[in-house]
VEXVOMI-61226 format. One record per residue (C-alpha): residue in three letters; chain; x, y, z. Coordinates in nm, 2 decimals, decimal comma. Layout:
<rs>
+------+-----+--------+--------+--------+
| type | mol |      X |      Y |      Z |
+------+-----+--------+--------+--------+
|  ALA |   A |      X |      Y |      Z |
...
+------+-----+--------+--------+--------+
</rs>
This chain:
<rs>
+------+-----+--------+--------+--------+
| type | mol |      X |      Y |      Z |
+------+-----+--------+--------+--------+
|  UNK |   A |   3,42 |   2,39 |   1,92 |
|  UNK |   A |   3,80 |   2,38 |   1,89 |
|  UNK |   A |   3,86 |   2,45 |   1,52 |
|  UNK |   A |   3,69 |   2,64 |   1,24 |
|  UNK |   A |   3,74 |   2,73 |   0,88 |
|  UNK |   A |   3,61 |   3,07 |   0,76 |
|  UNK |   A |   3,57 |   3,10 |   0,38 |
|  UNK |   A |   3,54 |   3,46 |   0,29 |
|  UNK |   A |   3,72 |   3,73 |   0,49 |
|  UNK |   A |   3,48 |   4,02 |   0,44 |
|  UNK |   A |   3,29 |   4,20 |   0,71 |
|  UNK |   A |   3,08 |   3,91 |   0,84 |
|  UNK |   A |   3,34 |   3,63 |   0,80 |
|  UNK |   A |   3,62 |   3,83 |   0,96 |
|  UNK |   A |   3,40 |   3,95 |   1,24 |
|  UNK |   A |   3,30 |   3,59 |   1,32 |
|  UNK |   A |   3,66 |   3,48 |   1,30 |
|  UNK |   A |   3,77 |   3,76 |   1,54 |
|  UNK |   A |   3,50 |   3,65 |   1,79 |
|  UNK |   A |   3,60 |   3,29 |   1,77 |
|  UNK |   A |   3,97 |   3,35 |   1,80 |
|  UNK |   A |   3,92 |   3,58 |   2,10 |
|  UNK |   A |   3,75 |   3,28 |   2,27 |
|  UNK |   A |   4,03 |   3,03 |   2,20 |
|  UNK |   A |   3,90 |   2,87 |   1,88 |
|  UNK |   A |   4,17 |   2,79 |   1,62 |
|  UNK |   A |   4,04 |   2,96 |   1,31 |
|  UNK |   A |   4,17 |   2,90 |   0,96 |
|  UNK |   A |   4,10 |   3,17 |   0,70 |
|  UNK |   A |   4,05 |   3,13 |   0,32 |
|  UNK |   A |   3,96 |   3,39 |   0,06 |
|  UNK |   A |   4,01 |   3,42 |  -0,32 |
|  UNK |   A |   4,18 |   3,75 |  -0,25 |
|  UNK |   A |   4,51 |   3,67 |  -0,06 |
|  UNK |   A |   4,54 |   4,03 |   0,05 |
|  UNK |   A |   4,21 |   4,01 |   0,24 |
|  UNK |   A |   4,34 |   3,70 |   0,42 |
|  UNK |   A |   4,66 |   3,88 |   0,52 |
|  UNK |   A |   4,46 |   4,17 |   0,65 |
|  UNK |   A |   4,23 |   3,95 |   0,86 |
|  UNK |   A |   4,53 |   3,76 |   1,00 |
|  UNK |   A |   4,70 |   4,09 |   1,09 |
|  UNK |   A |   4,38 |   4,18 |   1,28 |
|  UNK |   A |   4,40 |   3,87 |   1,49 |
|  UNK |   A |   4,12 |   3,68 |   1,32 |
|  UNK |   A |   4,31 |   3,36 |   1,27 |
|  UNK |   A |   4,57 |   3,19 |   1,05 |
|  UNK |   A |   4,60 |   3,19 |   0,67 |
|  UNK |   A |   4,74 |   2,83 |   0,69 |
|  UNK |   A |   4,51 |   2,55 |   0,56 |
|  UNK |   A |   4,38 |   2,29 |   0,81 |
|  UNK |   A |   4,59 |   1,98 |   0,84 |
|  UNK |   A |   4,52 |   1,72 |   0,56 |
|  UNK |   A |   4,28 |   1,45 |   0,67 |
|  UNK |   A |   4,18 |   1,65 |   0,99 |
|  UNK |   A |   3,85 |   1,82 |   0,92 |
|  UNK |   A |   3,77 |   2,12 |   1,14 |
|  UNK |   A |   3,47 |   2,12 |   1,36 |
|  UNK |   A |   3,28 |   2,39 |   1,16 |
|  UNK |   A |   3,32 |   2,56 |   0,83 |
|  UNK |   A |   3,16 |   2,90 |   0,80 |
|  UNK |   A |   3,09 |   3,01 |   0,44 |
|  UNK |   A |   3,08 |   3,39 |   0,42 |
|  UNK |   A |   3,08 |   3,44 |   0,04 |
|  UNK |   A |   2,83 |   3,63 |  -0,18 |
|  UNK |   A |   2,48 |   3,46 |  -0,22 |
|  UNK |   A |   2,55 |   3,36 |  -0,58 |
|  UNK |   A |   2,85 |   3,15 |  -0,47 |
|  UNK |   A |   2,71 |   3,00 |  -0,15 |
|  UNK |   A |   2,58 |   2,67 |  -0,28 |
|  UNK |   A |   2,89 |   2,60 |  -0,49 |
|  UNK |   A |   3,12 |   2,68 |  -0,20 |
|  UNK |   A |   2,93 |   2,46 |   0,05 |
|  UNK |   A |   2,93 |   2,17 |  -0,20 |
|  UNK |   A |   3,30 |   2,21 |  -0,25 |
|  UNK |   A |   3,36 |   2,20 |   0,13 |
|  UNK |   A |   3,15 |   1,89 |   0,17 |
|  UNK |   A |   3,31 |   1,71 |  -0,12 |
|  UNK |   A |   3,66 |   1,78 |   0,02 |
|  UNK |   A |   3,56 |   1,67 |   0,37 |
|  UNK |   A |   3,70 |   1,99 |   0,52 |
|  UNK |   A |   3,46 |   2,01 |   0,82 |
|  UNK |   A |   3,22 |   1,80 |   1,03 |
|  UNK |   A |   2,95 |   2,07 |   0,98 |
|  UNK |   A |   2,90 |   2,35 |   0,73 |
|  UNK |   A |   2,70 |   2,67 |   0,78 |
|  UNK |   A |   2,67 |   2,98 |   0,56 |
|  UNK |   A |   2,60 |   3,33 |   0,68 |
|  UNK |   A |   2,44 |   3,47 |   0,36 |
|  UNK |   A |   2,15 |   3,71 |   0,36 |
|  UNK |   A |   1,93 |   3,48 |   0,15 |
|  UNK |   A |   1,84 |   3,12 |   0,24 |
|  UNK |   A |   1,58 |   2,95 |   0,02 |
|  UNK |   A |   1,76 |   2,98 |  -0,32 |
|  UNK |   A |   2,10 |   2,86 |  -0,20 |
|  UNK |   A |   1,95 |   2,56 |  -0,02 |
|  UNK |   A |   1,77 |   2,45 |  -0,34 |
|  UNK |   A |   2,08 |   2,50 |  -0,55 |
|  UNK |   A |   2,28 |   2,29 |  -0,30 |
|  UNK |   A |   2,04 |   2,01 |  -0,34 |
|  UNK |   A |   2,06 |   2,03 |  -0,72 |
|  UNK |   A |   2,44 |   2,01 |  -0,69 |
|  UNK |   A |   2,41 |   1,69 |  -0,49 |
|  UNK |   A |   2,49 |   1,86 |  -0,15 |
|  UNK |   A |   2,42 |   1,70 |   0,18 |
|  UNK |   A |   2,16 |   1,88 |   0,38 |
|  UNK |   A |   2,23 |   1,68 |   0,70 |
|  UNK |   A |   2,57 |   1,84 |   0,75 |
|  UNK |   A |   2,47 |   2,18 |   0,62 |
|  UNK |   A |   2,27 |   2,45 |   0,80 |
|  UNK |   A |   2,18 |   2,79 |   0,65 |
|  UNK |   A |   2,21 |   3,09 |   0,88 |
|  UNK |   A |   2,20 |   3,47 |   0,87 |
|  UNK |   A |   2,34 |   3,70 |   1,14 |
|  UNK |   A |   2,12 |   4,01 |   1,14 |
|  UNK |   A |   2,41 |   4,25 |   1,18 |
|  UNK |   A |   2,63 |   4,46 |   0,96 |
|  UNK |   A |   2,72 |   4,81 |   0,86 |
|  UNK |   A |   2,75 |   5,01 |   0,54 |
|  UNK |   A |   3,13 |   4,95 |   0,52 |
|  UNK |   A |   3,26 |   4,62 |   0,39 |
|  UNK |   A |   3,58 |   4,42 |   0,40 |
|  UNK |   A |   3,80 |   4,29 |   0,68 |
|  UNK |   A |   3,90 |   4,63 |   0,81 |
|  UNK |   A |   3,54 |   4,70 |   0,89 |
|  UNK |   A |   3,51 |   4,39 |   1,10 |
|  UNK |   A |   3,47 |   4,37 |   1,48 |
|  UNK |   A |   3,46 |   4,09 |   1,73 |
|  UNK |   A |   3,15 |   4,24 |   1,89 |
|  UNK |   A |   2,96 |   4,30 |   1,56 |
|  UNK |   A |   2,70 |   4,03 |   1,66 |
|  UNK |   A |   2,66 |   4,12 |   2,03 |
|  UNK |   A |   2,29 |   4,10 |   2,12 |
|  UNK |   A |   2,18 |   4,07 |   1,76 |
|  UNK |   A |   1,94 |   3,80 |   1,62 |
|  UNK |   A |   2,11 |   3,52 |   1,43 |
|  UNK |   A |   1,87 |   3,32 |   1,21 |
|  UNK |   A |   1,90 |   2,95 |   1,17 |
|  UNK |   A |   1,70 |   2,76 |   0,90 |
|  UNK |   A |   1,73 |   2,39 |   0,98 |
|  UNK |   A |   1,54 |   2,12 |   0,80 |
|  UNK |   A |   1,40 |   1,80 |   0,95 |
|  UNK |   A |   1,72 |   1,62 |   0,83 |
|  UNK |   A |   1,97 |   1,86 |   0,99 |
|  UNK |   A |   2,21 |   1,67 |   1,20 |
|  UNK |   A |   2,19 |   1,74 |   1,57 |
|  UNK |   A |   2,57 |   1,78 |   1,59 |
|  UNK |   A |   2,57 |   2,05 |   1,32 |
|  UNK |   A |   2,28 |   2,24 |   1,49 |
|  UNK |   A |   2,47 |   2,23 |   1,82 |
|  UNK |   A |   2,79 |   2,36 |   1,65 |
|  UNK |   A |   2,59 |   2,65 |   1,50 |
|  UNK |   A |   2,43 |   2,73 |   1,84 |
|  UNK |   A |   2,78 |   2,72 |   2,00 |
|  UNK |   A |   2,91 |   2,96 |   1,73 |
|  UNK |   A |   2,62 |   3,20 |   1,80 |
|  UNK |   A |   2,69 |   3,19 |   2,17 |
|  UNK |   A |   3,06 |   3,26 |   2,12 |
|  UNK |   A |   2,97 |   3,56 |   1,90 |
|  UNK |   A |   2,72 |   3,69 |   2,17 |
|  UNK |   A |   2,42 |   3,67 |   1,93 |
|  UNK |   A |   2,07 |   3,55 |   1,99 |
|  UNK |   A |   1,95 |   3,24 |   1,79 |
|  UNK |   A |   1,62 |   3,26 |   1,60 |
|  UNK |   A |   1,49 |   2,96 |   1,41 |
|  UNK |   A |   1,29 |   3,02 |   1,09 |
|  UNK |   A |   1,18 |   2,86 |   0,77 |
|  UNK |   A |   1,42 |   2,95 |   0,49 |
|  UNK |   A |   1,16 |   3,11 |   0,26 |
|  UNK |   A |   0,99 |   3,29 |   0,55 |
|  UNK |   A |   1,33 |   3,43 |   0,63 |
|  UNK |   A |   1,37 |   3,56 |   0,28 |
|  UNK |   A |   1,04 |   3,73 |   0,29 |
|  UNK |   A |   1,12 |   3,89 |   0,62 |
|  UNK |   A |   1,46 |   4,03 |   0,52 |
|  UNK |   A |   1,31 |   4,16 |   0,20 |
|  UNK |   A |   1,09 |   4,38 |   0,43 |
|  UNK |   A |   1,33 |   4,48 |   0,70 |
|  UNK |   A |   1,66 |   4,49 |   0,52 |
|  UNK |   A |   1,66 |   4,46 |   0,14 |
|  UNK |   A |   1,38 |   4,70 |   0,06 |
|  UNK |   A |   1,50 |   4,97 |   0,30 |
|  UNK |   A |   1,84 |   4,96 |   0,13 |
|  UNK |   A |   1,67 |   5,03 |  -0,21 |
|  UNK |   A |   1,45 |   5,30 |  -0,07 |
|  UNK |   A |   1,75 |   5,47 |   0,09 |
|  UNK |   A |   1,93 |   5,44 |  -0,24 |
|  UNK |   A |   1,63 |   5,59 |  -0,43 |
|  UNK |   A |   1,63 |   5,90 |  -0,20 |
|  UNK |   A |   2,00 |   5,94 |  -0,23 |
|  UNK |   A |   1,98 |   5,91 |  -0,61 |
|  UNK |   A |   1,77 |   6,22 |  -0,62 |
|  UNK |   A |   2,07 |   6,42 |  -0,48 |
|  UNK |   A |   2,30 |   6,32 |  -0,77 |
|  UNK |   A |   2,18 |   6,59 |  -1,01 |
|  UNK |   A |   2,06 |   6,84 |  -0,74 |
|  UNK |   A |   2,19 |   7,19 |  -0,74 |
|  UNK |   A |   2,48 |   7,25 |  -0,50 |
|  UNK |   A |   2,28 |   7,52 |  -0,32 |
|  UNK |   A |   2,01 |   7,26 |  -0,25 |
|  UNK |   A |   2,25 |   6,99 |  -0,12 |
|  UNK |   A |   2,41 |   7,24 |   0,12 |
|  UNK |   A |   2,08 |   7,25 |   0,30 |
|  UNK |   A |   2,10 |   6,88 |   0,40 |
|  UNK |   A |   2,02 |   6,83 |   0,76 |
|  UNK |   A |   2,01 |   6,53 |   1,00 |
|  UNK |   A |   1,70 |   6,39 |   0,84 |
|  UNK |   A |   1,85 |   6,33 |   0,50 |
|  UNK |   A |   2,16 |   6,19 |   0,66 |
|  UNK |   A |   1,96 |   5,94 |   0,85 |
|  UNK |   A |   1,76 |   5,83 |   0,55 |
|  UNK |   A |   2,06 |   5,80 |   0,31 |
|  UNK |   A |   2,32 |   5,65 |   0,55 |
|  UNK |   A |   2,29 |   5,30 |   0,42 |
|  UNK |   A |   2,29 |   5,42 |   0,06 |
|  UNK |   A |   2,67 |   5,44 |   0,10 |
|  UNK |   A |   2,69 |   5,05 |   0,09 |
|  UNK |   A |   2,89 |   4,86 |  -0,16 |
|  UNK |   A |   2,69 |   4,84 |  -0,49 |
|  UNK |   A |   2,84 |   4,51 |  -0,60 |
|  UNK |   A |   2,75 |   4,34 |  -0,27 |
|  UNK |   A |   2,39 |   4,46 |  -0,30 |
|  UNK |   A |   2,36 |   4,35 |  -0,66 |
|  UNK |   A |   2,45 |   4,00 |  -0,54 |
|  UNK |   A |   2,20 |   4,01 |  -0,25 |
|  UNK |   A |   1,91 |   4,15 |  -0,45 |
|  UNK |   A |   1,98 |   3,90 |  -0,74 |
|  UNK |   A |   1,93 |   3,62 |  -0,49 |
|  UNK |   A |   1,60 |   3,75 |  -0,35 |
|  UNK |   A |   1,43 |   3,95 |  -0,63 |
|  UNK |   A |   1,07 |   3,83 |  -0,60 |
|  UNK |   A |   1,00 |   3,91 |  -0,23 |
|  UNK |   A |   1,17 |   4,25 |  -0,27 |
|  UNK |   A |   0,97 |   4,33 |  -0,58 |
|  UNK |   A |   0,65 |   4,24 |  -0,40 |
|  UNK |   A |   0,72 |   4,48 |  -0,12 |
|  UNK |   A |   0,83 |   4,76 |  -0,36 |
|  UNK |   A |   0,50 |   4,71 |  -0,55 |
|  UNK |   A |   0,31 |   4,77 |  -0,23 |
|  UNK |   A |   0,53 |   5,08 |  -0,16 |
|  UNK |   A |   0,46 |   5,20 |  -0,51 |
|  UNK |   A |   0,08 |   5,18 |  -0,43 |
|  UNK |   A |   0,14 |   5,39 |  -0,12 |
|  UNK |   A |   0,35 |   5,64 |  -0,32 |
|  UNK |   A |   0,07 |   5,67 |  -0,58 |
|  UNK |   A |  -0,18 |   5,74 |  -0,30 |
|  UNK |   A |   0,06 |   6,00 |  -0,15 |
|  UNK |   A |   0,11 |   6,18 |  -0,48 |
|  UNK |   A |  -0,27 |   6,19 |  -0,53 |
|  UNK |   A |  -0,32 |   6,33 |  -0,18 |
|  UNK |   A |  -0,05 |   6,60 |  -0,23 |
|  UNK |   A |  -0,20 |   6,70 |  -0,57 |
|  UNK |   A |  -0,54 |   6,74 |  -0,40 |
|  UNK |   A |  -0,38 |   6,97 |  -0,14 |
|  UNK |   A |  -0,29 |   7,20 |  -0,43 |
|  UNK |   A |  -0,65 |   7,22 |  -0,55 |
|  UNK |   A |  -0,87 |   7,52 |  -0,51 |
|  UNK |   A |  -1,16 |   7,28 |  -0,43 |
|  UNK |   A |  -1,21 |   7,26 |  -0,06 |
|  UNK |   A |  -1,34 |   6,90 |  -0,07 |
|  UNK |   A |  -1,03 |   6,79 |  -0,26 |
|  UNK |   A |  -0,81 |   6,97 |  -0,01 |
|  UNK |   A |  -0,99 |   6,79 |   0,28 |
|  UNK |   A |  -0,94 |   6,46 |   0,10 |
|  UNK |   A |  -0,57 |   6,53 |   0,05 |
|  UNK |   A |  -0,52 |   6,63 |   0,41 |
|  UNK |   A |  -0,69 |   6,30 |   0,53 |
|  UNK |   A |  -0,47 |   6,10 |   0,29 |
|  UNK |   A |  -0,15 |   6,25 |   0,41 |
|  UNK |   A |  -0,26 |   6,22 |   0,77 |
|  UNK |   A |  -0,34 |   5,85 |   0,73 |
|  UNK |   A |   0,00 |   5,78 |   0,57 |
|  UNK |   A |   0,18 |   5,95 |   0,85 |
|  UNK |   A |  -0,04 |   5,76 |   1,11 |
|  UNK |   A |   0,06 |   5,43 |   0,95 |
|  UNK |   A |   0,42 |   5,53 |   0,96 |
|  UNK |   A |   0,40 |   5,61 |   1,33 |
|  UNK |   A |   0,23 |   5,28 |   1,39 |
|  UNK |   A |   0,50 |   5,09 |   1,20 |
|  UNK |   A |   0,79 |   5,27 |   1,36 |
|  UNK |   A |   0,65 |   5,19 |   1,70 |
|  UNK |   A |   0,68 |   4,82 |   1,62 |
|  UNK |   A |   1,06 |   4,84 |   1,56 |
|  UNK |   A |   1,23 |   4,66 |   1,85 |
|  UNK |   A |   1,42 |   4,87 |   2,10 |
|  UNK |   A |   1,75 |   4,81 |   2,27 |
|  UNK |   A |   1,86 |   4,44 |   2,29 |
|  UNK |   A |   1,55 |   4,34 |   2,09 |
|  UNK |   A |   1,32 |   4,44 |   2,37 |
|  UNK |   A |   0,99 |   4,63 |   2,33 |
|  UNK |   A |   1,03 |   4,99 |   2,21 |
|  UNK |   A |   1,08 |   5,24 |   2,49 |
|  UNK |   A |   0,98 |   5,60 |   2,47 |
|  UNK |   A |   1,28 |   5,81 |   2,56 |
|  UNK |   A |   1,30 |   6,19 |   2,61 |
|  UNK |   A |   1,56 |   6,41 |   2,45 |
|  UNK |   A |   1,80 |   6,65 |   2,62 |
|  UNK |   A |   1,97 |   6,87 |   2,36 |
|  UNK |   A |   2,32 |   7,01 |   2,44 |
|  UNK |   A |   2,51 |   7,27 |   2,24 |
|  UNK |   A |   2,87 |   7,15 |   2,18 |
|  UNK |   A |   3,18 |   7,28 |   2,01 |
|  UNK |   A |   3,38 |   7,07 |   1,77 |
|  UNK |   A |   3,68 |   7,03 |   2,01 |
|  UNK |   A |   3,85 |   6,71 |   2,14 |
|  UNK |   A |   3,71 |   6,57 |   2,46 |
|  UNK |   A |   3,36 |   6,72 |   2,44 |
|  UNK |   A |   3,17 |   6,39 |   2,40 |
|  UNK |   A |   3,37 |   6,23 |   2,67 |
|  UNK |   A |   3,29 |   6,52 |   2,91 |
|  UNK |   A |   2,92 |   6,49 |   2,85 |
|  UNK |   A |   2,91 |   6,12 |   2,91 |
|  UNK |   A |   3,12 |   6,16 |   3,22 |
|  UNK |   A |   2,90 |   6,43 |   3,35 |
|  UNK |   A |   2,59 |   6,22 |   3,29 |
|  UNK |   A |   2,75 |   5,92 |   3,46 |
|  UNK |   A |   2,85 |   6,12 |   3,76 |
|  UNK |   A |   2,48 |   6,17 |   3,85 |
|  UNK |   A |   2,38 |   5,81 |   3,76 |
|  UNK |   A |   2,21 |   5,89 |   3,43 |
|  UNK |   A |   2,24 |   5,63 |   3,16 |
|  UNK |   A |   2,24 |   5,77 |   2,80 |
|  UNK |   A |   2,03 |   5,53 |   2,60 |
|  UNK |   A |   2,11 |   5,67 |   2,26 |
|  UNK |   A |   2,28 |   5,97 |   2,11 |
|  UNK |   A |   2,26 |   6,18 |   1,79 |
|  UNK |   A |   2,49 |   6,46 |   1,68 |
|  UNK |   A |   2,37 |   6,73 |   1,44 |
|  UNK |   A |   2,66 |   6,95 |   1,31 |
|  UNK |   A |   2,59 |   7,31 |   1,23 |
|  UNK |   A |   2,65 |   7,41 |   0,87 |
|  UNK |   A |   2,97 |   7,61 |   0,82 |
|  UNK |   A |   3,04 |   7,63 |   1,20 |
|  UNK |   A |   3,27 |   7,43 |   1,43 |
|  UNK |   A |   2,97 |   7,35 |   1,66 |
|  UNK |   A |   2,65 |   7,15 |   1,67 |
|  UNK |   A |   2,38 |   7,00 |   1,88 |
|  UNK |   A |   2,41 |   6,67 |   2,07 |
|  UNK |   A |   2,08 |   6,50 |   2,14 |
|  UNK |   A |   2,09 |   6,27 |   2,44 |
|  UNK |   A |   1,81 |   6,01 |   2,47 |
|  UNK |   A |   1,73 |   5,92 |   2,83 |
|  UNK |   A |   1,45 |   5,77 |   3,05 |
|  UNK |   A |   1,19 |   6,03 |   3,11 |
|  UNK |   A |   1,25 |   6,04 |   3,48 |
|  UNK |   A |   1,61 |   6,12 |   3,43 |
|  UNK |   A |   1,56 |   6,44 |   3,24 |
|  UNK |   A |   1,54 |   6,69 |   3,53 |
|  UNK |   A |   1,85 |   6,53 |   3,70 |
|  UNK |   A |   2,05 |   6,54 |   3,38 |
|  UNK |   A |   1,95 |   6,89 |   3,28 |
|  UNK |   A |   2,04 |   7,03 |   3,62 |
|  UNK |   A |   2,38 |   6,84 |   3,63 |
|  UNK |   A |   2,47 |   6,97 |   3,28 |
|  UNK |   A |   2,38 |   7,33 |   3,36 |
|  UNK |   A |   2,58 |   7,32 |   3,68 |
|  UNK |   A |   2,88 |   7,20 |   3,48 |
|  UNK |   A |   2,86 |   7,48 |   3,23 |
|  UNK |   A |   2,68 |   7,32 |   2,94 |
|  UNK |   A |   2,43 |   7,52 |   2,73 |
|  UNK |   A |   2,10 |   7,34 |   2,68 |
|  UNK |   A |   1,84 |   7,39 |   2,41 |
|  UNK |   A |   1,47 |   7,34 |   2,47 |
+------+-----+--------+--------+--------+
</rs>
């Protein structure tokens, strides 16, 4: 791939453009908001100049909201702007059907979805390594041109992602479960805080921060996404509602003076927690591999510059790789706890090294 046109310079479009530009691809950028294009250009994502007339680029990457995917792809095809066109929207079945209704060409179009993102949006949130090691779904049809499929695979390789081939409607059901419904559930929990008393909110700990992190996402973007995939999301929410009803009944039984009802309530809550443990265990670990059980070493840290770098350096000096990290800040104090997740066998080595270097550990 030598040339590309990115239509939509938000988080995903600009990140793809940054990755391609860093690997020598000439990237042209287009967005209905000229300021976003200027920002992406300043970041090094490509040029705001249009491709030369009569010289189609190798690949057009459509990174616009789901409601506008089909129309944008159809416009690109009619104008002959690219040899192949892919989109990177989070919903696949509906836009493909709409493209057919608009007379679009499915041979030169391929729907795709990089399973990567963050709660921030816009070009300033973009990163060339956003897709590193992440699944990138492709939804080809029997009529998809081989050249277009190869261009898409080259794009994924240049972005450092991992290609996954799926049926379009199966993809939409899957993302409803692993992406769209979690967004709504996080939002529902966060919404309970809106009218909460200030004294209650001040008690927020790491658990509520973890659950509500993605609730800070752009509402307009999520209205677009959910509007394009409402049925599968509603189906999963209905199943969640059934579980919630069962949880409410079990908790009410725990309030009862009747021993049999309390026993039933205990069993109901325990079963829900068991199912949660079982589901959580199926979430892939690092790099999409099978989940790994890590152990945690908790270090007390002060809120001063250089503390994190020191801990990582001290761990590295004894050959311990920190697999994951979490920081819990103390309320009203310039201090907190840093949880270091490491392989079980590395715990004694790391604890000894940190104590020798003056760190305070918490059991």
